[in-house]
N, C-alpha and C positions, 0 to 999 in steps of 0.2 A: 316186184309185186306179183299178183295172181294172173296167170295167163289163161287164155281160152274161155273167157267169160262170154255169155250171150250178148247180143247187141243191146245196147242201152245200160248194161252193167259196167261198173268200173271198180278198181281197187286203188287204195291210197293209204298212207299212214294215218293213224288215228290222231285226232286233236282233242284238246281238253273240252271243246264244245260237243264232242261225241259222247261224253260220259253218260248222260241220261239215257241215250239211245242204246248204249252197250249194256247198261244195267237192265233196261227193259228187255233186251234180247235174251239175257240169261234168265230173267224172271219168266218169260214166255216158255223157254225150254224146260225149266223146272216144272212149271204147271202142266205141260204136256206129259211129262213123265210121272205126274202125280206125286212129285216130291215137294216138300215145303220150300218155297223160294228162298234163295240165299240173298243177303243184302251185300251186293258187290261194290257199292259205291265207295265206302270207306277204304276197302282193300285196294281198289284201283287208284284212289287219290294217294294212298300211302306208297304203293309200288311205283307210281309215276313220279313221285318226289324223291326216289332213291338216286344217289349219285351215279350208279351204273346204268340207269335207264335213259334212253334217248327215244322219244316217241317217234321221230322221223325214221329211225333205224330199226327199232325194236317192236313196232306194232304195225298191223295192217287191218283195214276194214274193207268189206265188200259192199258196195252201194248198189242196190237194186233200184229200178225206176221208182219204187214206192218207199224207199228208205233203206236203212242199214240192216243187212241180213246176215252178216258173218263178221267175226272178229277173231284175231289172234294176237298174242304178245309173247315175246321171249324175254326171259330174265336170266342173266348170267353175271356173276360177280367174279371178275378176274383175280381177286385176292384169294379165292378158294378153289378147291378141286371139286366143287359141288357139280351135280348135273345141270344141264341147261333146262330151266323150267319153262314149259310151254303151256299157256292157257289158251283155250280156243272154244268157240261156240258158233254153230250154224243154225239159222232160223228153223224152227220146227215145221215139219210138213212140206218143206221145199222138195219138188220132184228131183232137183239136182243136189240133194243133201249130200249124198255119197261123194259126188264129184267135188263139191266145194270143200267138204271135210278133208278129203285126200289132199286137195291143193293147199289147205292150211297146214297139214302135217308136213308136206313137202317144203313149204316155205319155212317152217320151224326147223326142220332137219338141215336145210341149206344154211340158215342162220347159225345153227350150232356148229356146222362145219367151218363156216367162214370166221365166226367170232371166237369160238371156243375150241378150235382145233379138233373138232369131231367128238366133243364130249357127249356122254350119254344124254339123250333127251328124256326128260321125266315129264309126264303129264297126268292129270287127274280127270276122271269123269265121274258123273253120278253113277253109283254102283248098279242101278237098275237099267242103265242105258245099254241095251243089248246091241244096238246098231254100232255105237261107238266102240264097244268092246270087240265086236267082230272085226271092225276096220283096223283097230290097233293090232290085234293078233295076227291079222293077214299081213301086216307090215313088219312083223317080227318083234313086236312089243310083248313084254311079259308083265303080268301083275306082280307087284312087289309088296304091296301093303294096302290095308283098309284103314281109312280114318273116319271118325265120326264127328259131326257137330252135335253138341249136346246142349240142352236148354232146361231152364227151370223158371217157374213163376215166382216172382218176389211179392211179398205182402208188406203192408205198413208195419206189421208186428215183428219183422226181422230184427234181431238184436245181436249186438256184439257179445259173444259168449266168452266166459272166462277160459283162457288157454289152459292146457294141461300143465301139470307141475314141471317147472324148469323152463317153460316157454313164455317169452314176452314178445309183444308186438310193438311196432312203431311205424310211422309213415316216413317217406323219403324226404330228405333234406336237400333242396337244390344247392348246388355249389359245394356240397360236402360228400354226397353219397354216390356220385356217378361211377367211380371206379369200383366201389364196393358192390354196386348192383351188377356191374359187368362181371366181376369175379365170381359171385355167387350164381348168377344166371348161367354163365358159360360152364362152370364146373358141374353144376347140378344136371345140365342137359347133356353131358357127355355119354349118358346111358341111352339117349334117344337114338333111334335107328338111323336118322338122316342128319345127325348133328355134324357140323363142320366148325372147327375152331376159327374164330374171327379175332381180328385185332380190336383194340379198344376203340380206335377211330371208326371202324366199320360198325361195331356195336352201337356207338353213339348215333351214327347216321340212321340206323334202322329203328332206334328206340326213341330218341329225343326229338320227335317231330311235333307237328301241330296237334296230334291226338294225346300226347303225353300229359298226364295229370299227376303231379307229385302227391296229391291228396288221395289218389286211387292207387298208389304204389306203396306196398307194405313190405317191411322186413320182419322176419321172425328170428329172434335170438333163442338158442337152446343152450342152457347152462352157461349163459353169458357170452356165447359166441354166435355171431350172425351166421345162420345156416339155412335160411330160406327167404324167398322173395316172391312177390306176386305183383303183376302189372295189369291193371284193368283200365278201361276207358269207356267213354260214352260214345255210342255208335248208332246213329239213325234211330233214336227212340228206344234203344235197348242198352243194357250194360254188356260189356264183353271182357272176358278174362283172356288177355293176350298171352300171358306167360305165368306159369307157376312152377317153381323148382325148389327142391330141398336137397341139400348135400347128402350124399349116400350114407355117411356115418350118423346123421341125425334123423334118418327116416324111422317111422314107427313111434315117434314121440308126440305126435299130435300137432306138429307145426303146420303141416299142409292144411289140415282141417281148420285150424284157427285162422290161417290166412284167408281161406276161402270164405268162411263165415263172416269175417271182418269186411271183405269186399262186398258180399251180399248185403250186409247191413248198411254199409255206406251208400251203395247204389239205391237201396230202398228209401233211405232218408232223402234222397234227391228226387224221389217220385217215380223211379223206374219200376216197372212191373215184370220185367223179363231180363234174364241174363243168359248169355251163351258163351261157349268156348269150343275149341277143337281139340281132339285127342287121338293119338294113335291107338287103334282098337286092340293092338297086341302089346301095349306098353308094358315093359318089364318092371315098372316101379309101382304097380298097383293103382295107377291113376284112374282107370275106369271104375274100379270098385269104390274109390274115394268119392268120385263124382256121383255115382249111383247112390251111395250112402247118404249124400247130401241132397237127394231128391231130384237129381238131374237125369234126363233120359235122352236117348239118341233121337234126333229129328231128321238128320241127313246122313247118308253114307257115301263116301267117295272111294273109288278104287284108283290106286296110284300105279302107273305103268312106266317101265323103263324101256326105251328103245335100245337096239343093238349098239354097242360102243362104236362110235365113228361111222354110224350108218350113212351110207350115201343117199342123197335125195334122189327120188325118182319112183 
């Protein structure tokens, strides 16, 4: 756990009962940075339900006398060669912010060494967070990417538009389309900068959880061949597009636009007035232009940092 805490403070693994306090911790930090607060609850529930996650081993909270003031979690899938993902947050305005933040990074780097054989530690911060940026750079981390959360208002007048010529849409069929969704999603995302190939079993564990809704999961056929997919879900009062991919040879035919508009229309019919998604700001597939063309705009910016390979904690 975390060493050297002041008298009356303690650290321990997170529990599911800490979820609301952790979400509030991230919200307070975003507000301090004048960034639009993220909704972390659904993400944490999802990641805590993944088979590789063990809350006792992979999380830590720091409890001040007046409540929870710091949190970190590490996520590493032994099936892949992906970096060790570290999420962390320290309460805004704490005089000991730098000390606690450094301790959480040391904790994560130690976990990466012990669990993942010294895999690269990857962590994201709100791009405007100058203090976190300075701390990461001082420890040898380097910025590798910028990602955006984008949003759009939905209105009751949203309509399913007619797809472009040669493009047809349909929804997911439980018990029939699981492997097809895996193949299209995995293949289409091989152009993404941090993609790692996953087995069908791993994909299923990540996708078909309590948030999965077959009526918000769409396929696009292009000239009779399934070439695109979109996965959306309902998330804490908003719609969220979790995945949108089109096979390389079918891009530019209007499949992605049709998928996106169909998801917007379906969410609007359910009474949702907002939809969000996340995107690589340097996506080579034209994703940013697509989303902007459909009325979405960036509401949050995250800087992704990689630590030195096999960095020793300390």
